[in-house]
Every structure is written in C-alpha cells, then in structure tokens.
N, C-alpha and C positions, 0 to 999 in steps of 0.2 A: 402104516404099520412099523414096520422095520426103521425106515427114516424116522419117526417119533420114538422107536428104542431107544436104536442108533441116539439120537440127542440126545433123550435123556442122561445115557450112558455115561455119552461126552461130555455135562454137566457137571455130574455126578463125581466125575473123576478131576473138575476145572476146581469143585469147588472145595471138593477134600485136598487138593495141592495148595489153593491159595488158604488155605486154615494154617495149612504146613507151613508157608512163607512168614503170614503173620503171626501162627505162632514164634519163631525162629529172628524173626522181629524183635517182636517182644520183650525176649528172653536178651537179645543182642543189645536191646536196648534199656533196660531192666536192670541189667547186672551190675555193669558198671555205677551207675545211679550208685543202686545196694553199697556196693564198694567203699565208691568215694564217701557216702554219710556211714560208714563203718567207721572208716581211718581219720584217727588223730590227726588232727589238722597242726600242722607247722604253724604256733605262734611268734610274730615278732613286734616285741614289745617297744614303742615309741615314747619316749617321757616332751612334755610339752613345759619349757618352763617361762614363766608370766612374769615381770617386773612391773608392780603396781604403779599405774601412773594414771596421775590427775587427769579427766580426761579434758581434750579442747570444747572449747565452750565456742559455739558455729557460727560464723562472721555472719550469717542468713539463719531467716529465721523459714524459710527452705532447707535449711542443712540437717543433716540427720547427725544425733550423736550414736557414732560407732559402738554401741555395747557390746564387749567380749571381743574387743579387736583383736587380730590375728589367731584365737582361740576359736575363733567360727571357723577360722577356714580350716586350721587344722582337722577338726571335725569333718570337713566338708572330702578333707582329705583320705580320713580313715575310709569314710564310706565309702570313696571311689577304691580304696585301694582293697577293699573284701568283695566289692562286686568284680572286679579281677581274680582278686586272690582265692577264692574259693573252686572255680572251677580246676585249681592245679592244689587244690586243700592247704593252702594258706592263710590265714587268719592275722586282722591288727587287731591292735589293741593304743591306747594312746594315755598315758598316766598322766597329769594335772598337776604343775607345782607351782603355788601362787608365791610371790616373793615381795613383804610388805618394804617400804624405804627400810636402808637396816640393817636387812638382811643379810647373811653371808652368802652369796652365792654359791661358796666350794662345798657349806657343808649340804647346800638343797643338792647337787650335783649328786655326792654324796647316796644321799638317803635316794634318788632315784638310778644310781645303778645302782644299789643294795638290792631294791627291788626288778635285777637285771631288763636295765634297759643299759642298751649298748649304743640306742641312735637320741641327738635330746636335736626338738626343734627351740629356740631361743628366742624369744620376744625379749631384749638383753639393751641398756644401752653398748657402750665399747669396751668401760673397763672393766665389769662386771662379766661382759661375753670373755675378755681376756682373763682375768682372772681364773672362771669355770672350765673353760678350755684348758689353760695350762695346770691346772691342777688333778685332771680326768684324763691323760693320753692315751689311755685304749679305748673311750669313751669318742663318737664319731657327734660334731657340733654340728646345726644344718640353722644359719643366725637365717630369721628371718625382721629384723628392724634397722640393724646397726646401719649405717653407709659409707661406714669411716673407709676411705682408703688407706689408714694405717694400720684397720686391722688385716687386710690384704699382703698390704707389706710385712706382716710378722711371720709369711710362710711354714703355718700352722699344718701339719701332714691331719691333721683330725678337725678340722675345721672349713666347712663350707659354707659360699653367700646363694642364698637365693633373690635374697634384697638387693638390687643395682646399687652399687656405689654413686660415688657424688660425679668421680668423674664419670662413669657412663652416663649419668644422667647429665649430668651439663655437654657431654660433645656428643647426646641423640639430640642437644636443644641448638646444639652449635651448628650440625651440619643440615638440620630442617633452613636454620635465620640463613644460613649462607648459599643454599642452596637457592633460596625469595632473592638471595643479593642484597639480604639487608645486614651489609658488612661492619656499620657506624652503631656502636653501642653506648648506651649509657647506666652504668651500674650503678643500681641503689643497696646498700646494704646495712643489712639489721644488729640489732646489737647483742645477738645469740651467740653461742660456741659455735653451732649450726650455720650460721648463717656469715659467719667468718670463715668458715669451710667450705661452705656452697660458692660460694667466691671465688676463692681460690681455685674451682677447682671452673668456673666461670675464666677465669685468666687463662690460666694454661688451655682450654679450649680453647678461646677464641688466637692466642698463639699457633694451638698445632690447628686449626683451619682456615685459615687468611682473616679472619677478623679484627677491627680493633675496636678497643673500648678507647672511645673520646671524652669524657669524663666519668668519677668516679664521687660515687656519695655516701657517707655516712646518714642512714634516718637517722635522727636526734627525738623529735616531737613523740610527748605521750597524749593520749587520749582517753577520754573516758568510753564511754557505750557506743560504736561504732555505730548502731542502729539514733541516737537519739537526735531532737528535731540541734542545737545548740553545738551537738559537732558536726552536723556533713555544715554547718553553716562554716564554721573553723576548718576545716579538711577544705569548703572550696574557695578561702580565701589562699590561703596558708599552701597547700599542696601546687595550684600553680606557678606560684612563688619561689617550690624549692625546684619545680622541674623546669624553670626557665635560663635554660643553659645554655651549650650549646649546638647546633644543631645535630642532629642522633636518627639511625634510621629505628630503630626500636628501644627501650627500655626492660632493661634487663635487672630485674627484682629476686633477691636475695633473702626473702623472710621464711624461713622454716620452722618457726614459731608460731606464725599466721598471725604476728601484732599487727602488721600495715600493711600489706601487699592488695589485700582488696578494697584498700581505697583508693590505688590509687587510678584505677579504669574509668573514662571519662573524667577525671580532676585533672589532668594531666595541661603544661603552657601549651605543648604542642599533641599535632593530632599523630599520635604514635602508637601503636601497639605494644603491648604492655607485656613481658614474655618471663620466663621461670618458675619459682614454684607459685605463680601465682598467675590464673587469665587464660595465658598458654602455657601450658604444663607440660613439662620431662618427667614422665611418671613408669614407675614397674604395671601401673593397670589403673584403668581407668573406668567408672560404673555407664560409659558415653561410650564406651566398646561394643559394635555390634559385628563386628568382623571376624572372620576365621571361625564360625563356629561360638564369637564368645556369649551371644545372648544365650547356648543352653546349658554355660558353665554359673553366669548370673544368676540365672532362673533358679539352677540346682540353689546357688545361693542365698538366695532370696528366700526358698520355701523353706531354710534349713536356722536362715539366722535372721527371718524376719527385716529385713533390711539391704541397704544396697556393699555389695564388694566393694573392699578399701585395699590399695594398693600393701598392706603390710598382711591384711587375707588374704589373696593374693600369696609374696612372701611364703605365707606358712602354710597356703594348700599344696604351692607348688615343693616344700623341703619336703610334706607328708609323701605326694605323689609319687616325688624320686624316688626315696626307700625302695615303695611298695614297686615301682619300674621296675626298678633295681632286683628286687627278691622276684618278681613277675618271670623277668630276661633271665635271671640266670638262676632260674627255678630252683631253690637252695632259701632256706632260712638262716644260715650260719652267718654270722653278722658279720666277717671276717673276710666272705664272698660276696657281700651286698657292697658294704664298707667298697671294694676291689673294684669293681663291676660299675660304682659310681663314677670313681674316678677314670676310668677305664674309654678308651678312644669309641668303646661299641656304642656307651650309652648314650641316649637320647631321648626325650621328653615333647611330648607336643602339650603343648602352652598356653593355646587357644590366643597367639598373636604371630602365625606364618609361617612360624622357623620353627623345627626343632632346636632345642633348646638340649645344653650338654654343660659341665665342670670345665674351666679349662687346670689345666695339670700344673700349669705353677702357679697360683694366688688361688686357687679353690670357687672363683667367682664362676659363678656358672651366667655363660652364653646366653642375650636375650637382645629382642628386639628393645628399644623405647620408644611409648609412645606419647607424640606431642598428642596434645587433648584443648581443646574449648571448654568451656562451661557446661556446654548444653550437647557439644556433636566433638568427634573423633577426625581432627585434620590432618596428621598423620604419622607415621611411624619410622624410626631409623635402625637403622643405618638405611640412608637416600641414597640413591640412582646417582652412579656417578666414584662412591667413596669405594677403589677399593681393596682388597688386602689378596697376598697372594692364598691363605686360607682359609683363612671365611670370615667376611664383611660384620659380622656381629662381631672381629676382633677389631674393628676401628675404634669402638667406642668401649672407651677406659683404656685400664692399661696394658698395653700388649708386651707379648712374652721381653723383646728386647730390653724394651723401658722398664718391667719389673725386678727388682732383688731378687728375686725366688728363681730359682735355677734348677724346673725337673727331673 
C-alpha cells in the first residue's frame, strides 16, 4: 500500500514538473513568434526594367515560346528572398516597368527612383542600359540581358552583371574544346551585330587557349521557313558546298540571332561537331542541367512560369537573389550597406552550378561556371580541369584583372 501511495505521489510530482516544463517551452516558442509578427518588416524595393522585344520564333516545333522571359526569373527570385527574409523581418517587392520601342530609359529609371527603388534589375540592350546607369549614379543596376564586353570595360561603380559576358561564354567553350583536343576550328559568322561581337570573343579565346581558327566564313544565305520541305532540299545541297573547306576538328557558329545555326548539324560536308551558339552551346543556364540541385530550381520555376527556365530568366533570378543574399547576410535593409556587401569579399551566392558565385571588384561581372550543354543533356561545365588561376579558376573565364581597364 505504501509502495503504491509512494508511486502515486512520485507520478503526481513528475506530471506537475512536466506540465511546468511544457508551459515554459511553449512560452519560449510563442513569444518570439508573436514579437516577429508584431514587428514591421524592413521592405527592400527592387525595380525590374524590361525592354519589350519581338519574341524569337522557335526553330523547332518542340521549342517553347519564352513568355515574360527574365521577368519570370525575377519573380521567382522575390519568392526565394521572401522565404529567407521573413526570419529576420525583411520583405521584398519587385516593381515592374516595361519600355516600348523608342521609350526613354532615363525617364523609366526616374519613375522607379521616385517609388523608392535603389536596386534595378535590367532586361535592356547595351545602349539603353548605358544611358540609364549614367543618368542615375545613386541606383545600383544589375544587368540580366546584355552580354557586351564593352559594358564591362566602362568601369561603372553602379553596374553589376549577372549575365555572362561574351568573353566568358567563348572562354568556357574554348576550354572545353581544347580539353577535348579539338584545336582546329572552322568559324561561321552571321550578319547580326551580336554575331560579329561573339566572333570577336571566339577569336580572342582561340588565341588565349592555344586553338587555331583554320578558316572563317560569313553566312550570307537567306532561307524561308526552316521546316518547309523546299527549304530542306535547298539546305541539303547548299550547306555541304558552303562547309566543304580545309580540314578542321569542330565548326564554331556565331549566330546570336538564331538565323541559321540550327540548320548546320547533320548537313556539313565533313562529319564534325557543331558548337558555339548552337548544338554544343556555351551558356549561363540550360534547362538540361540536372546537377548541383538544379532540378530543384528548375521545378520551382516551371511551377511559377509554366515553362522551362532560360539563361535570361536565370540571370534575372540571380540578380534578385544577390540583393536578397546581401540583405540577409548584412542583416540590413539600408541600400548602401547592401550594395557594399554585394561588391565586398564576403559575398557569395549559391547558383546551382557547383561553385559559389561572387562579383569581380574590377568590372562588376559575376563569377560563375559556364555550362556546356547539348540539346538534351549537359555535356560539361567550365572552367575545365587543368585551367588554373592564382585566385579563382572562375577568373579564367572572361576578362581578368590585369586585362581589364578597370582598376578597383
């Protein structure tokens, strides 16, 4: 009886202590949550400036039409920022502005500044971006579209680039081709201004990494619909004649406008791989990337946008996430502190490409791997093994500190 009474007394004491501990734990868990909900979050306003352009016609019936390209990536970046920012009382909003052809980029930026925006993600070509950044030195611009190396050489303190430069893309491709020992290149260049600039980057990369352009030709043919039967007959006879040149290891195509690059594979005079802007592509992002957790990013984007992520979407996402990462790490909503952290040595962003990504202090370019992608699978990623650098192998891609006119 005494043992039963003693056991009952001990159980009652244990239950009272357990209830007390649970009550204390509940208080500890709920008070900070209530305080966090009551506190007004710091709101960071990010502008998105979009230049309307005619969508590129898909070369294949299997290709998707990329609606709201870039903007969809920025929206995903805002959602990702919100997921991390809420734990420290930060919130993020994106303010969108669309520019029609002929609109003044300076006026569009002034409107964003009037709404309290200090960070502007730009989906602009090089010239309107130059005008916008020059007119608003207190705003920080993050370039998600223009690959022009000339923009990087302007050494603007208020301009960062999350889209790879043409030099980075060409260097990433060149490293892979040299690693494969495909050192003899046949370069085919389109008629567009971007094609000419990409070809310049390819020539620079060949010289830099020990390859040789054995022959170069300009593409001058004009075809109708690429999928028309008569077009195929013409292509099947003319392209072998056009490509019947000195022996080479690989055909490198410069066709940013997507005017002819898709026609080449399988139609050349010699059985050689096609690389460059088509087929074996050097790019900042590809939908075929499934490594380094990329499927997680791709699936979230597909759920939000209803299509696959493009390289422009990725650059816009990376720009918004960079602002969010800097705000979180600096634990501040002060635009000046965020901008300083972005450019500082402590900044590092996970970009689902296997290496942390940061901004070069000399030209504002984001260091990042360049994907080498086939039509259906990822082939490789540069920098390639054996291409070393005293600071970061990522700086073997594009314009290095000593090559840049910008001196931090």
